[in-house]
N, C-alpha and C positions, 0 to 999 in steps of 0.2 A: 439413542439415535446414532447412526454411523455417518460421518461426514467425509466426503472426498475433498481434499484440500490440494489443489494443484499449486506447485511452487511453494509448498509448505516449508521447505528448508531455508527460505529467505527471511529477510528482516520482518516484514509485516506478517508473513505466515507464522513466524515464531510466536508473535504476540497473540494472534488469533488462536493458535493451537493452545497456548497457555489458558486462555479464557474458556475455550470449549472443553478442554480436558478437566478444568476445575468444576465444570457442570456435569461431569461424568459421561461426556460424549466420547464415543470411539472415533479415532482419527485414522484415516488412510491417506498417506501423503504420496502424491505423484510428483516426482522430480527427476532431473537428469542424472542424479547420483544421490547417495546417502550423505546429505550435508547436515552434519550434526552440530557444527561449531556454534552457529548463532542460536539454534534451538536450545542447546545446552546452556548457553549464556543466559538466555531468557527464561527457560522452563526448568532447568536443572537436569542432570543426566538420568536420574531415576524416572522422571516423567517421560523423557524422550524414549526410553527403553520400551515403553508401552505402545508407541506408535507403530502402525503397520506401514511399510514402504513398498511402493511400486516404482521401479526404476524404468522410466520411459520418457520419450520425447512427446511433448504435448502436441506436436504437429503430426503424430502418428494416430490416425483416426481409430484404428482397431484397438490400439493400446489404451487409449483414453476410454473407449467404450467398455473394455474389459475391466478397467480400474473402477469405473462407476457402478459396475454390477454389484447389487446388494447394498448400495448406499441409499440413505434417506435424504441427503442434502448434498449440494455441490457448491463449493466456494472456489472460484477461479482467480488465482493470483499470478500464475506463471507468465513471465513476459521478459522482454529485453527493454532496458532503460534507454534514455536518450543517447548517451555516447555509443552504445552498441548498435542502435538502429542507424546512427549516422555513419558508423564505420562499415556496416554491412546491411544496407536496406533490404536486400532480398531475404536474408536470414531473419531480419527483424519482422518482415511481413509474415514469414512462415510461422514464427513463434507467436506474434501478437494478433494476427488476423486468423490464420488457419487454425492456430491453437484454440482461439475462442470459438470458432465454428465447430471444432471437434467437441468441445465441452458441451455446447448446446445440443449437438447431435446425440451425444451420449446421454444427456438428460432426457431428451425426447424418447430415445429408444428404450431406456431403462425405467421410464415412468417416474423420474424424479420431478417433483412438483414445481421447482423454481431453480433459477441460477442466480447466485450472487457473484458479481465479478468486479475486478478493479479496473476502473477507467482512470481518468487523470484530468486535472485542470489544464494539462497540456493540450487539450482540444481547443483551448482559446489561443488567440494570437497576441501580438504585442500592442494592438491598437485599443484594447479595452472594449471592443464592440460586444454587444449582447449575443450575437450569433457566433458560434464556434468558427474559428479561422486559423487553424494551426499552421506554423511555419517550420515545424520539425517533422521528420518521418515518424517519430514516436507519437506525436500528437495526431498526425494523420491516421496512423494505425488505430489509435484509441478511439478516434471519432468513427472510423469504419466499423469498429466493434460495437459501438453504441447503435449504429444503424442496423447492423445485423441482428442485434438483440431485439430491436423493434420489429424486424421482419419475422423473427421466430414467434413473436407474440401475435402478429397479424396472420401468419400462415398456420400456426400450430397451436395457438393459445398457450404458449409456454411463457409463464411470467418471469420477470427478472428485475434485479436492481443493480445498477452500476454506480459506483462511488467515484467522485472526482475530487480527491485531495490535491493540494498543491505541494508545499514543502512538508514532508513528514519527517519528524525527528524523534530521537530516543535511542536507548541502548541497542546496539546491534546494527545501526545504519553505517555502512562502510563505503558504499559506492553510489554512483548516480550523480547527475548534474547538481542536485540540491542537497547533497550530503553534508555541505559545509557547516551548518549549525550543530549537527550531531558531532562532527569531528572536532569542532571548536570546544564543545563541552568535554569531550574525551581528553583533549589536550590540556584544558584547564585543570581537570581532575588529576592529571599526571604531572602537572608543573611544566608543561611544554608549550612553546609558542605555536601559533597557528594563524593563518590568514584565510578567512572565508573568501572563496574565489568569485564572488559576485556581490553586487550592491543593489540599490533600488528597493522598491516596496514589493512585498509578497505576502501571501497568507501562509501561516505555519500552524501545524497541528501535531500534537503528541501522538505517537504510534498507538498507545493504548486506547486513545479515544477513537482512532480508526478501527481498532479491533472490536471495541464496544459497539460501534455502529454495525459491523458485520454480525456480531452476536445477536443484537436486537433485531436485525433484519430477518433472521431465521424464523422469527415469530410474527413478522409483519403480515398484513393482508396480502395474499398471493394473487395479485391481478395486475395486469398491465406490464409495460416495459418502462421502468422508471430510471431516471438519471439524477443523482443527488449530488449537488455541490457540497462537499464535506468541509464546511468552513470552520477554521479554528480562530486564529487571531491575526489581524493585519499588523505587519511589522516591517521594519527596515533592518538592514544588517547592523546598524548602530544600536538598535533596540536589543538585538541578540547579545551584542558585546556588553551593553549596560547590564542586562539581566545576569550574564555570566559573572561580571565583576561584583555584583551584589553578593554572590556566593564565594567567589575567589577574587578578593580585591586586587591582588597583584598579578592576575592573569594577563599574559602577553598575547592578546587576541586582536587581530585587525581584519579589515575587509577591503578588497580592491577588485577591480574587474568590471565588466559590463553588467547591466541588469539582466535578470532572467528573461528569457524570450517569451514571457507570458505576462499579460496584464489583465487581471480579472475584471469582468463587467461590474458595474455598480450594483445591479440587482441580481442576486443569485438565489437559486432555489435550494434552500437548505433542507435538512431532514425532518423538520418538525411535523409535517403532514403525515409521514409514514412512521417516524420514530419519535413520538412526542416526549418520551422520557430521556432522550439522549441530549448531552451537552458536552462542550469541549472545556477543558481546564484552562485557567489563565496561563499566559505565557511564562510569567515569573515562576509559577509553581512547577510547570513542566520542565523548564530549564534547570531548576534546582534539583528536581528528581533525577534528571538525566546525569547531571554532574555527580550526584551521590552514587548512582548506579555504576558509574565508571571509576569510582575511587578504588585504588588497590585495596585488596582485602586486609593487608597488614597496616594500612594507613599511610604507607610511604608514598611519596610523590614519584 
């Protein structure tokens, strides 16, 4: 199987690439440049050398269609995160909305049987209401993408699954509004102080569990336009700090700032119906694994 992975040079893309390559799948990565750093950190240089690269803008309709030619599956991750969308909403819309439309158009024209794409818990707002009500440009663009996916199913019978994680953490997470827990683990592993820049309650999930969901979804029933709330563990910033100090007792980690601009509804639609064998690891295990992954190779702080 050959998989087109848009945004594959990023954090989550690297972990998905590692899983798919381990299964012997061929990977074609569409990105704005050859971004090897995170991929090599997660996958190793030898594995990255096997990946095929297409350097293109996901907002370029023709380039995305050309990249999809000859592929059997399509995973769409390319996007701008909350800070970038806030700074340049027009560019954010081009990448996050036009980019998603181009991916679906490419799948339709090239006969690819489904699209797996990254949505976000950012579609929800701060009120905890069951209906999506984003208050960020990023969340609004992700919600628009979900409705576009539904339209492609209604108009063209093109199936899709969109995943809605909240805070994704693990080796390689360097930027975005919710990178704090990952950066705290990195700082603890290196003996450095760090302050998580938000407080409050949120859902948090290890990046390899997100990658496992995408991997499983490649074999899920191909029908409908599904949106899956990818639930990990409910936590507060204090829980992250406590989990870190269980591994590094003298870690100088704190948290301050406003809560995240998202409060999840009480009732979420998890992946069990479509991905019955999927589960998320406990927070303590994921934090310990992340700290270990960030430890210097020579053991020095």
